[in-house]
C-alpha positions as CSV (number, residue, x, y, z in Angstrom):
1,M,33.8,-31.5,80.4
2,A,30.3,-31.1,79.2
3,V,29.3,-27.7,78.4
4,G,25.5,-27.7,79.3
5,I,23.1,-25.4,77.9
6,F,23.9,-23.4,75.0
7,K,21.9,-19.7,76.3
8,N,23.4,-18.4,73.2
9,P,23.1,-21.1,70.6
10,V,26.3,-20.8,67.9
11,G,25.3,-23.6,64.9
12,G,23.4,-26.3,64.8
13,L,22.2,-29.0,66.7
14,T,21.2,-27.0,69.8
15,P,19.7,-28.5,72.9
16,L,17.5,-26.8,75.4
17,G,17.6,-29.0,78.2
18,L,14.7,-31.1,79.9
19,V,11.4,-29.1,80.4
20,A,9.5,-31.3,82.5
21,P,6.4,-28.9,84.2
22,A,6.0,-30.2,88.2
23,V,2.1,-29.4,88.4
24,S,-0.2,-30.9,85.4
25,G,-2.2,-28.5,84.4
26,T,0.7,-25.6,85.1
27,T,2.8,-25.5,82.3
28,L,6.9,-24.4,81.7
29,G,8.2,-22.6,78.5
30,V,10.3,-24.3,76.2
31,N,12.6,-21.6,77.1
32,A,12.7,-23.1,81.2
33,N,16.3,-23.4,80.6
34,V,17.9,-21.6,78.0
35,G,15.3,-17.8,79.3
36,A,13.7,-15.7,77.4
37,Q,15.1,-15.9,73.7
38,T,13.4,-12.2,73.1
39,Q,13.4,-12.5,69.4
40,G,13.9,-9.2,67.9
41,T,15.9,-7.3,70.5
42,S,19.3,-5.6,70.6
43,K,20.6,-7.4,74.4
44,P,23.5,-9.4,73.8
45,G,23.4,-12.8,72.9
46,A,19.3,-11.9,72.4
47,G,17.7,-13.0,69.2
48,G,18.3,-16.5,68.9
49,T,14.4,-17.1,67.9
50,S,16.1,-15.3,64.3
51,R,17.0,-18.8,63.6
52,F,15.4,-21.0,65.3
53,R,15.3,-23.3,61.8
54,Q,13.0,-26.5,62.9
55,L,12.1,-27.7,67.6
56,I,12.8,-31.7,68.5
57,I,11.2,-32.6,71.1
58,A,11.6,-36.4,72.0
59,A,9.0,-37.4,74.7
60,D,10.8,-39.3,78.0
61,P,10.3,-43.5,77.9
62,A,10.2,-43.6,81.2
63,N,6.7,-41.3,81.0
64,T,3.4,-43.6,81.8
65,Q,1.6,-40.6,79.9
66,S,2.1,-37.9,77.2
67,V,3.4,-35.0,77.2
68,Y,1.6,-31.7,75.4
69,L,3.3,-29.3,73.4
70,I,0.7,-26.4,73.3
71,W,0.5,-21.7,72.4
72,K,1.7,-20.6,75.1
73,G,-0.6,-18.1,77.8
74,Y,-2.9,-21.4,77.4
75,T,-3.5,-24.2,79.8
76,G,-3.1,-28.7,78.6
77,P,-5.9,-30.9,79.4
78,N,-5.4,-30.2,83.2
79,G,-5.1,-26.6,83.3
80,A,-8.5,-24.1,84.1
81,T,-8.8,-22.5,80.8
82,Y,-7.8,-25.8,78.6
83,D,-9.1,-25.6,75.7
84,S,-8.2,-27.7,72.4
85,R,-7.4,-25.3,69.8
86,Y,-4.2,-24.4,71.7
87,I,-2.5,-27.4,71.5
88,I,-0.3,-28.9,68.9
89,D,0.3,-31.7,69.3
90,K,0.3,-34.7,71.9
91,I,3.6,-36.7,71.9
92,P,3.5,-39.7,74.1
93,P,5.9,-41.4,75.9
94,G,9.4,-42.0,74.2
95,E,8.0,-40.8,71.0
96,Q,10.1,-37.7,69.3
97,R,8.5,-34.8,67.3
98,A,10.3,-32.5,65.0
99,Y,8.5,-28.8,64.2
100,P,8.3,-28.3,61.2
101,V,8.2,-31.8,60.2
102,G,10.7,-33.4,57.3
103,G,13.0,-30.2,56.2
104,L,14.4,-27.1,58.1
105,L,11.8,-24.0,57.5
106,E,13.4,-21.7,55.5
107,H,12.9,-18.0,55.3
108,S,10.8,-17.7,58.6
109,S,11.8,-18.8,61.9
110,I,10.6,-20.4,65.4
111,N,10.4,-18.3,67.8
112,I,10.8,-20.6,71.3
113,D,9.1,-18.4,73.5
114,N,5.8,-18.7,72.2
115,F,6.0,-22.9,72.9
116,V,4.5,-25.2,76.7
117,I,5.1,-28.4,77.6
118,D,3.0,-30.1,79.7
119,N,2.0,-32.7,81.0
120,D,-1.3,-35.5,82.5
121,V,2.0,-36.6,85.0
122,A,3.4,-34.4,86.9
123,G,6.8,-34.4,86.8
124,E,7.4,-36.5,82.9
125,G,8.7,-34.3,80.6
126,A,10.5,-34.5,77.2
127,F,14.0,-33.8,75.9
128,L,14.0,-30.6,74.0
129,S,15.9,-29.2,70.7
130,A,16.7,-27.3,68.2
131,I,18.2,-26.7,65.1
132,Y,19.7,-23.1,64.4
133,G,21.3,-22.1,62.5
């Protein structure tokens, strides 16, 4: 039986699920399926982000246009507050990216609560995962 999305990761590769904003220009958090990881809090199950060493994003091959990884608080190419300075990457259909590229982060971490996904076409998205540990 499949375990589904891990809301409290325990190590290794952790699926974050498909993130596909329903409306272009209205971003959806990388943490949409797992909830806020609330780095630095003492809540049980929280703080997972303090150990995310890599974020992996695979744009759905069925997409017709790109998806975007954006710093939270700024919308993408179709949003009213569009600002290209906050786009981290534009990912074409079927392509995969890892952040950081290559190896895992050492002595630092990725807080997935700080990132959102946007799209060129409503409903298109990306499959996300993270390396935890």
